[in-house]
N, C-alpha and C positions, 0 to 999 in steps of 0.2 A: 800279445805275445808273438814273437817271431817263431817260425817253425825251425826245427833242427836243420832241415834241408836248405832253408833260406839264410840261416845264420852264418857268420864267419867266426873264425877262431882268433881271439885276442890273446896274446902270449907275452908273458913277462918273466925273464930269468932273473932271480934274485938270491944271492947267498947260496948258490948251488942247487936251488930248487926252481922248477918251472911251474908257473901258475897260468892256467888257461880257463877262459870262459867262452861260451857261445853267445854272440851278441848280434843284434840287428846291424847290418853294414851301414845303413844311413845314420843310425845313432852313433856308431863308432866314428864315422866321418865328422859328425857334429862335435863330438868330444875332442877329436884331433884339431878341429878348427877353433877350439877354445870356448865353445859355447857351454852354457850350463845345461846339463842333461840329466834327467832322472832315469836311471836304467832299470827301475823296478819292473816295468812291463816291456823291456827291450831285450830280455835274455830268453834264450830258447829253453834253458834249464836252470833252475835255481841252485846251481852248484859251482864250486871252483874245483877244477880238475888238475891232476898231475899230467894226465894225457886224455884230452877230450875224446879222441877216437876210440880209446880203449875203455873209457868210462871210469878211469881211476880217479877217485875223489880225495881231497884233503879232509881231515877231521876238523870239526869246528874249533877244537882246542888249538890245533896248529895254526889255523887261520887267525885266531885271536892273538896268538903269540907274535905272529909276523905283522899283521895289519891293525892290531889293537881294536878289533871289532869282529863280530860274527855276521854282520850284515852283508850278504852277497852282493846286492847292488852297489853298496859303497866300495867294497873290495874290487868289484868289476870295473868301477870307474877309475880306480888307481891303476889297474892292470892295463886298461885301454890307453890311459894317458901316458904311462911310462913305457909300455911295451910296444910290440909290433902287431899289426892286424894282418892275418893271413886270408886272402881273398882269392876266389877263382878268377880266371881270365875274364869271364863274362861279367862278374860282379865288379871287377876293377874297371872294365870298360864303361859300365853304366855310371859308376861313381865319378870317373874321370870326365865323362860327358856332362854330368851335372855340374861339376866344378868348373869346367870349361865355360858353360853358359853363364855361370855366376860371374866369372872373371870378365867375360865379354860385356856383361851388363854393367859391372862396376866401372870398367874403363869408359864405356859409352856415357855413363852418368857423370864421371869426374874429369874427363879429358876434353881437350879441344884441339883444333888445328891452329897452331900459333901464326900461320901465314894468313889465315882468314878471320880468326877469332870465333869461328863457328864450330859446334860439336861435330864429331864424326858419327855417322850412323852405325848402329851395331853391326849391320851386314858388312860394312867396309872394314871394321875392326876385325871381325871374324875371318874375312878373306885374307887380310894381311897376316893374321896369326897362322893361318894354314900355309900361306906362302913362306913364312919364316920357319915352318916346321916346328912350332912350339909344342913342347910336351908339358902336360899338366899333371902334377902329382895329386891324386885324389885325397891323400891324407896329410898334405901340407896346407896350412891355412892360406886362404886366398891372398890376404895382405902380404904374407911372406913371399909370395910368388909374383906380386904385381910389378915390382921394380924390375925384376928379371925379364918379365914379359915385355914391359915397355922398352927395355934396352934392346931387345931383339926386334921390336916393331919400328923403332926410330929410323933405321936405315931404309925402311920401306914406306913408312907413313909419317909425315910431320905430325908430332903429337906431344902434348904436354898436359900434365895434371895441373889443374888450376881452379880456383874459386873466383867468382865474379860478384860484384855488388851492383844491384839494380835498384834505382829509385822508382817507386811505384806510387802513382796518384790515382785514386778512384773517388767517385761520387760518394757522398755520405750514405746514401741508400744502398750502395753496393758493398760497403764495408763488411756487413755481416755475411755476405755471400762469399767473400774472398779470403777472409782472415784465417779460416781453418786450413785452406789450401796452402796459404803462404807459410804458416807455421809448420806445416807438414813437409814443405819442400826445402826449407833452410832456416837460417838464423835471422830473426827480425830485430831491427834496431832503428834508432832515430825516428821514432813515430811522432806525428804531430797532426793536429786538426787545423785546417786552413780557414781563412776568413770567409770563404764562400761555402763552408760546410764540407769541403772535400777532406779526405784523409790521405796523408802521405807517409811513406815509410821506406827504409832501405833494407832490402833483403839480400843476405849473403848466401849464395847457392853454389853447388858444384857446377862447373862450366857446362857440362852436358845436359843440365836440367833446364837450360834456358828455353828450349823449344816447348817443353812441357809447361813451363810457367806461362809463356805467352798464350799458348792454346787455352789454358784454364782461365786466364784473365779475360781473354776475348769471349769465351763462352759465358762466363759469369756476369760480365758487364756489357755484353752486346757491343764490344769493340770500343767502348768509351774510356777504358783505362789508358793512362799514359805511363810510359816506361823510358828510362834513360840509364845508361851505364854510368857508374860513379867510380872515379879513379881514386 
């Protein structure tokens, strides 16, 4: 359970009534990001308020009439999804920083420099975002902000979201060592066993994952894996 001091107010105005709950700010952000969240243990108080500061609560009968349920976590989820989340300046700063890091990570994972075909390091992306004075909304989904961020980055940094296809060939004895990593990094297809006992497959991955892929292959196969871009 989050404490009252740590919680934020989620507020939804509907048909002339205001519904408020006290919720964990991180959980509220995850709900706004479209994630499946159980708010059962994310509420400071198990009540739906007319005014959380005054402690004025709705009756269970009124809640059932409006929301067709008396379950506070279920009602709270609808309030967070449809309403606004009131946060302090400090809370907003922390949530925005977390969303900032997430977006930097996602761009580094999925984008490349079209001039070189190589991924951009996260530090370079972050520096360009700061140069572009990009503002991140902590309560908008990262995916919804990605294209806007990329649009502001392109005048500063040559960048493009892209996936690449890599043909990978490993010795038969190395196959069990690498297959889990490969499936975890991307979409695997066109698999075959070769006449010499080697395994070959084509892996589709986000462009920025190439370095991670090569590092893992080298570590697992002691540098014997063969890779080639597939057009």
